[in-house]
C-alpha positions, 0 to 999 in steps of 0.5 A, spaced: 500 500 500 502 506 498 503 512 502 498 516 498 493 510 499 494 510 506 493 517 507 486 517 503 484 511 507 484 515 514 481 521 510 476 517 507 474 514 514 473 521 516 469 524 510 465 518 510 463 519 518 461 526 516 457 524 510 453 519 514 454 521 521 449 517 525 452 511 522 459 513 525 456 515 531 452 508 532 459 504 530 463 508 536 457 507 541 457 500 539 465 499 541 464 502 547 458 498 549 461 492 548 467 494 552 463 497 558 461 490 561 468 489 562 468 494 568 465 490 572 470 484 572 476 489 574 480 488 580 485 492 584 492 490 585 495 496 588 500 492 593 507 494 592 510 487 590 506 489 583 511 493 582 517 488 582 518 483 576 517 476 580 522 472 576 528 477 578 534 474 582 533 479 588 525 477 588 527 469 587 532 469 593 527 473 597 522 468 596 527 463 598 529 466 604 522 467 607 520 460 606 526 457 609 526 462 615 519 463 616 520 470 615 514 476 614 514 483 613 512 486 620 506 491 621 507 495 627 502 497 631 504 502 637 500 504 643 501 510 648 498 515 652 502 522 651 505 524 658 505 517 661 510 511 661 506 507 657 510 500 658 507 501 665 501 504 664 495 499 666 490 502 661 496 501 655 497 494 657 490 492 657 489 495 650 495 491 648 493 485 651 486 486 648 489 488 641 494 482 641 488 477 642 483 480 637 489 480 632 490 473 634 483 471 632 484 474 624 485 468 619 491 471 616 495 472 622 499 466 624 502 465 632 509 465 630 508 472 627 505 475 632 509 478 637 507 483 643 508 483 651 502 478 651 505 473 647 513 474 649 515 469 654 520 471 660 524 466 664 518 465 669 514 459 669 507 457 671 507 454 678 508 446 678 510 446 670 516 448 665 511 452 661 514 459 661 509 465 663 508 471 658 510 478 660 502 480 661 500 474 664 498 476 669 496 484 668 501 488 673 495 490 676 497 489 683 504 493 686 507 486 687 506 484 680 508 491 677 515 490 681 516 483 678 514 486 671 519 491 671 524 487 673 523 482 668 523 487 663 529 490 665 532 483 664 530 483 657 534 489 653 532 486 646 525 488 647 528 495 647 526 498 641 522 492 638 516 491 643 518 497 648 520 504 646 527 506 648 523 512 652 518 506 655 512 511 653 510 506 647 508 499 647 508 495 640 505 489 637 508 486 631 504 482 626 507 479 620 504 480 614 503 474 609 508 474 604 507 477 597 508 471 593 504 464 595 506 457 595 506 457 587 509 463 586 503 467 585 502 474 588 497 475 593 493 481 596 492 478 603 497 484 605 492 489 604 486 485 607 490 484 613 491 491 614 484 493 613 482 488 618 488 490 623 485 497 622 478 495 624 480 492 630 484 498 632 479 503 631 474 498 636 480 498 641 480 506 640 473 507 642 473 503 648 480 506 651 481 512 655 480 518 650 488 520 650 490 513 648 494 514 641 494 507 636 498 508 630 499 503 625 506 503 620 510 498 616 512 497 609 505 493 608 501 499 611 505 503 606 503 499 600 496 499 602 495 506 603 499 508 597 494 504 593 488 508 597 491 515 596 492 514 589 485 511 588 482 517 592 486 522 588 482 520 582 476 522 585 477 529 584 483 529 579 479 526 574 473 531 574 478 537 575 482 534 569 476 534 565 473 541 568 480 544 566 480 541 559 473 543 558 475 550 559 481 550 554 477 547 549 471 551 550 476 557 549 479 554 543 473 553 540 469 559 543 463 554 544 460 550 549 459 545 544 466 544 543 467 542 550 462 537 550 465 534 544 471 533 548 468 530 554 464 525 550 470 523 547 474 522 554 468 519 557 468 514 551 476 513 551 476 511 559 470 506 559 473 503 553 480 502 555 478 500 562 473 495 560 478 492 555 482 491 561 477 488 565 475 483 559 482 481 559 483 480 566 488 485 567 488 488 574 488 496 576 495 497 578 498 503 581 501 505 574 494 504 570 490 507 576 492 514 573 491 513 566 484 517 566 488 523 568 493 522 563 488 520 557 484 526 558 489 531 556 493 526 551 486 524 548 483 531 547 490 534 543 487 532 536 480 536 538 484 542 540 487 542 533 481 540 529 476 545 533 481 551 532 483 550 525 475 549 523 474 555 527 479 559 523 476 556 516 469 558 518 472 565 519 475 565 512 468 564 510 469 557 507 463 553 505 466 547 506 470 548 512 469 541 515 472 538 509 477 543 508 480 542 515 480 534 515 484 535 509 489 539 512 489 535 519 488 528 518 495 527 516 498 530 522 493 528 527 494 520 525 502 521 525 501 525 532 497 520 535 502 514 532 508 518 535 504 519 542 502 511 542 510 509 540 512 513 546 507 510 551 508 503 548 516 504 549 514 502 556 513 495 554 520 493 555 520 495 562 521 489 567 515 491 571 508 488 569 505 494 572 509 499 568 508 494 561 501 494 563 501 502 563 504 502 556 500 497 553 493 500 555 496 507 555 497 505 547 490 502 546 487 508 549 491 513 545 489 509 538 482 509 541 482 516 541 485 516 534 479 512 531 474 516 535 477 523 533 477 521 525 469 518 526 465 520 532 468 527 532 467 529 525 460 526 525 458 530 531 461 536 528 457 535 522 450 534 526 452 540 530 453 544 523 457 550 522 453 555 525 454 553 533 461 555 532 461 561 527 460 566 532 465 564 537 470 564 531 468 571 528 469 574 535 476 571 537 479 572 530 480 580 531 485 579 537 489 573 534 497 575 533 499 580 538 504 578 543 505 571 539 507 575 533 512 580 536 515 574 540 516 569 534 518 575 529 524 577 534 526 569 534 525 568 527 528 574 524 535 572 527 535 565 527 542 563 528 542 568 534 536 564 537 539 557 535 545 559 539 541 562 545 537 555 545 544 551 544 547 555 550 541 553 555 541 546 553 549 546 555 547 549 561 542 544 562 547 538 560 551 540 566 545 539 571 544 532 568 550 530 571 548 532 578 542 528 577 541 522 583 537 516 583 533 516 589 527 513 592 523 510 598 517 508 601 516 513 606 517 518 600 511 516 597 507 520 602 507 527 603 510 531 609 505 532 614 501 526 612 498 522 618 502 515 616 509 519 614 508 523 621 507 516 625 513 513 621 517 518 623 514 518 630 516 510 631 523 511 628 525 516 633 523 512 639 524 505 636 529 501 632 526 503 626 520 501 621 524 498 616 528 491 616 534 489 612 535 482 613 542 480 612 542 472 611 549 468 612 549 461 609 555 456 611 557 450 607 556 443 611 563 441 616 567 436 613 567 430 617 574 429 621 578 423 620 577 418 626 580 412 629 576 406 626 577 403 633 573 409 636 566 406 638 563 413 638 566 418 633 565 425 634 560 428 630 562 434 625 560 441 628 555 445 624 558 453 623 552 456 628 554 451 634 561 453 633 563 458 638 568 462 634 563 463 629 558 465 634 564 470 637 564 473 629 557 474 629 558 478 636 563 483 633 559 483 626 553 485 630 556 490 634 559 494 628 553 494 623 549 496 629 553 502 630 552 504 623 549 511 621 541 510 620 541 503 623 537 502 630 540 495 632 542 489 629 540 483 632 542 476 630 545 470 633 550 473 638 544 478 641 539 473 642 544 467 644 547 472 649 541 474 652 538 467 653 545 465 656 543 470 661 536 468 663 538 461 663 543 462 668 539 465 673 540 472 670 547 472 673 551 478 669 557 474 668 553 469 664 551 475 659 556 472 654 556 467 648 557 460 649 564 457 650 563 450 647 559 447 641 556 443 647 553 449 650 551 452 644 547 446 642 544 447 649 542 454 649 539 453 642 535 448 645 533 452 651 531 458 646 526 453 642 523 451 649 522 458 651 520 461 644 518 455 640 521 452 634 518 457 629 521 463 632 528 459 632 527 458 625 527 465 624 534 466 627 537 460 625 536 454 620 534 447 622 541 445 620 545 450 623 548 452 617 544 459 616 543 465 620 539 471 619 541 478 622 536 483 622 538 490 621 533 495 623 533 502 619 531 509 621 529 511 614 529 506 607 531 511 602 535 508 596 542 512 597 542 511 605 541 503 604 546 503 599 551 506 604 549 501 609 549 495 604 556 497 602 558 497 610 555 491 612 558 487 606 565 490 608 564 488 616 561 481 613 568 480 610 572 482 616 568 478 620 565 472 617 565 472 609 573 472 607 578 467 609 582 472 613 576 472 618 579 466 620 573 461 620 573 454 619 569 455 613 567 463 610 560 464 610 556 467 604 552 473 605 545 475 601 540 480 603 532 479 603 526 483 605 522 488 602 528 493 603 533 489 599 528 487 593 527 495 592 534 496 593 536 491 587 530 493 583 530 501 583 536 502 579 534 497 574 527 500 573 530 507 572 535 504 567 529 501 563 525 507 563 531 511 560 532 505 555 524 506 554 526 513 552 531 510 547 526 506 544 521 511 544 526 516 540 528 510 535 520 508 534 518 515 533 524 517 528 523 510 524 515 512 524 516 519 521 522 517 517 518 512 513 512 517 513 516 523 510 521 519 507 527 523 510 531 521 516 533 529 516 526 531 517 525 526 522 531 528 526 529 535 525 522 534 528 525 530 534 531 535 536 526 540 540 523 535 544 530 531 545 532 538 547 526 539 552 528 532 555 535 535 556 532 541 559 528 538 564 533 533 566 538 539 567 532 543 572 531 536 576 539 536 577 540 543 579 533 543 583 535 537 587 529 533 584 531 525 584 530 521 578 526 515 581 521 510 579 515 515 577 519 521 575 523 517 570 517 515 566 516 523 564 522 522 558 518 517 554 511 520 555 514 527 553 517 524 547 511 521 545 507 528 546 512 533 545 514 531 537 507 533 536 508 540 536 513 540 530 509 535 526 503 540 526 508 546 525 511 542 519 505 540 516 502 548 516 509 550 513 509 545 508 502 546 506 504 554 505 510 552 500 506 547 496 501 553 495 507 557 492 509 561 498 517 562 498 522 559 503 524 564 508 523 568 514 516 570 512 513 563 510 516 560 517 513 566 521 506 565 517 506 558 519 508 559 526 503 564 527 498 559 524 500 553 528 502 557 534 496 558 537 493 551 537 500 548 539 500 553 545 493 551 547 494 544 546 501 544 550 497 548 556 491 543 556 496 537 556 501 540 561 495 543 565 492 536 565 499 533 568 500 539 572 494 537 576 498 531 579 501 536 583 496 536 587 496 528 588 497 526 595 503 522 593 509 526 592 512 521 586 506 522 582 506 530 584 513 530 581 511 526 575 506 531 573 510 537 574 516 535 570 511 533 564 508 539 564 515 543 565 518 538 559 512 540 554 512 547 556 519 547 553 517 542 547 513 548 545 518 553 546 523 549 542 519 547 537 516 554 535 523 558 536 528 553 535 524 549 529 521 555 526 528 558 526 531 552 522 525 553 517 527 560 516 534 558 514 531 552 509 533 553 502 527 552 497 530 545 495 530 542 502 523 545 503 519 542 498 520 534 498 513 531 498 511 527 504 504 525 508 503 531 511 502 535 505 500 530 500 492 530 497 489 524 497 488 521 490 481 523 487 476 517 487 
């Protein structure tokens, strides 16, 4: 099929819709009605683990560690009464006891992953038994019971920072959330369900507790649940606000409420169709795709802005065939701009994240639906409305056209070399800012400063060891059997590493060193636990708060640990075969850069004490990291790199598309130059302003490329049409082209930038930053297109300006 016939197809489609508008609208409505029932099949998947690839080595290793050691990410519930010493306040302890029992009754809570003063056992037994008594049995209501309770707490320093705040004013309950993957490796949303169950129980406890009681819930699983909730909550006002802004912009552009209505109908149809298809295909709504309505609104209406603007101008000129003329002029650019936008979004399919790929796929489908609607339903609606409803607004607005825009463009294009030199200097300055960019991300940054969850998290981190846990996992090889005397009736069994006193002493040195690192609240592993067990086992004699001196004593301490806390709790610390151990690092803040420094320091300490031949151990250990923080730490740079790769893919796709349509690599590069410079400017501003490059903000590059190149396509289309009509190449024609296309480009840019800019009001800072940087990048794209590309068009020679392309070819007569 030739390029001319392709152009004819799209124009014939639009023309047929004008000639049979009711039939065109019936087909468009049918497509929406078929998709609509899929909305009832939609499910939500807003947990954080939907943002990581399930087959990534870091995710696979994390799952293996969780399975072997029975570990779960903790949800932390704190209870306090301000101004009182919560650890000894009877009302606080009653609330803790009640909540623990209520939590234990929940189906998603398992006993070995529920820890509080109600479940934690001390070194006292029930009379006449060997069963150890929990701290809150009995509740210390009597003075003598309170004295014993105080003495027992003082003997357990491991509880400080975990179940008790360091200032004794708050008491915590630790609830292990279900692991993000089930036994078959499939994702589970039980973590969010558990959070809602816990929130309901805490609300009930709050209602019967003293009025000044404060109960707060924090932890990574809570962040996942609340982040999804905040994004969905944002949509309740961001989508209507976006529609209102776009309706206002289109109404002003067309000087008609009918133009705004046409745009609103299109967006409603696009959102219903896109999410209906998601429902029919069984694709859940992720954190990424949840914002598609806000994104599709401005993107989907950009074609209507250009179409209505040019239609209005044709009406002013008295063209009796204004709609057909407008379609002949704009169908080619509209098709090409829609396809380049689709290419920009489709580049996200190369992301390692399912959620980001879903954003790319359904964002692309939404854009293509908008293209189909814009070439069928929109012309049909305009035909049914007739020209009279738009003619009056066109006449009233035409008189004020030009003015400041004409003066600015004339100044920029009159001296094109100076303009290009100035833009080049700004681009170089921005490039310096790019070198200052840093990759940074964290869970807590997903919440605005001052938000209840962020305040509660900071409050917890100040008084406890830390909200986040990084698991340092050590694995040893099995010991080699020693040569024995064949006549020895009872040869010695080889000692596993975690029963070797030298290995345990090395753990003691390691835990002490990493526990003192900046940002680490504590490091609790085999040494901390077994030395405490030794102290309690030997009647709290201070000299016994030490690690075992023999393997036999180590074996006995491990057995006593099992007897008091249970086998499951021991497995969370030491593996069954004695060859693996977990050291839990409690972190005050889990941002990417700080954790990277901590991981490096932990690896260095492990090499000195446990993982190298120089450590002097019989068999050096292997170190790995697990837990939510470790997975995020491994994935954030990979995600950002994939987003930058998506930019390259989007650029290459746009270049290939434009070059194929225009039959010229030179013109493809010409159209891409302004938007690439705009991306560079935006990255530079981010670097100079200290805005980090994270999972969300890195998405702006491909989005900007897909949308920003549209401005150059529309400017070049007008310029090439004027040349085809006989205007000479040079300043006057370039200025006239910029003045004709410029208002629609600026209105388009303002509409799309405003639509994205509304994300700045999101409760989620990452989305707010994404909206701001996209708005900034699109503003820069429009400026660079009108001034930079306009200057290049001024400098074109006639021979360079005239080759035919899709944007100026007329369809063959039928």
